[in-house]
C-alpha positions, 0 to 999 in steps of 0.5 A: 499844419500840426505834426504830431510825433509818432506814438512810441510803443509802451515798454513794460520795462520802463514802468515801475513794477506792480506791487506784489499781491498781498498773499506773496507779501505775507508768504515772504514775511512768514518765510523771513520769520521762520528763517530767523527762528531757525537761525536762533534755534541753531545758535542756541543748539550750538551754544549748548553743544559747545558747553555740554558735558560731552565737550568737557569729557572730550577735553579731559580725555585729550588732556589726560592723553597728552599728559600721559604721552609726555609723562611716558616719554619723560620717565623712559628718557634717562640722561646717564650723565645727569641723574639728578636732572633726570629724576627731577624731570620724572618728579615733575610729571608725577603726583601722589604715590608715584611722586613719593616713590621717586622721592623715597627711592631717589638714591637707588634710582640715581645709582641705577642711572649711573650704571646705565651703559648709555643715556636712553630716550623713549618715543611714544608709538601709540597711546589710548585712554582706557578709562576716564572718570571725569568726576574723580578726575582720574584716567587710565592710559595705555602707552606704547613706547620704543626706548633706544639707548644712545649708543650709536645703534649698537643696541636695538630699541626695546618696545614697552607698554605702560599702563599709567594711572593719571590724576587731574591736579591743579598743575594739570594731569599727572601720573600717580602710578606706572606699571609695565604691561607684558614684557619688553621686547627688543 
């Protein structure tokens, strides 16, 4: 007598999956190819955007703004006890006509600084680029300032607005002309 093992029901999960039909395989291949092309196009567009003139324009605007803010702080800060150091700092942020003015009027500025009742320091409250000529390497920046005397709070700070003509130089952006806008208020 022979005994046979009972037949087990077949379970589809144990069988290898059937290969996908040709149409599905072709659709997947096309989807992968389209995805690769989209990734390539997106990469090229990103590279173009990163190296475009718009990006350089924004970088120039930001650099001019940062330099103008620093220059405004520098030229509104005075160390009463170090006129030559103050004037050297002023000259370091200037070029062209403004640098010439600081140099030719050095003695008058030094005398004026010595007569200040106290040292002063300027703080930028706001600044904006009004114009930027990227080709010429020039910018016009309006800077709002609070200037306070270091007199223990006896004198309230004055509010000033300065218009600064900036120029791109080999040493970065420098101020070539400073002009007050309106009057100072206290």
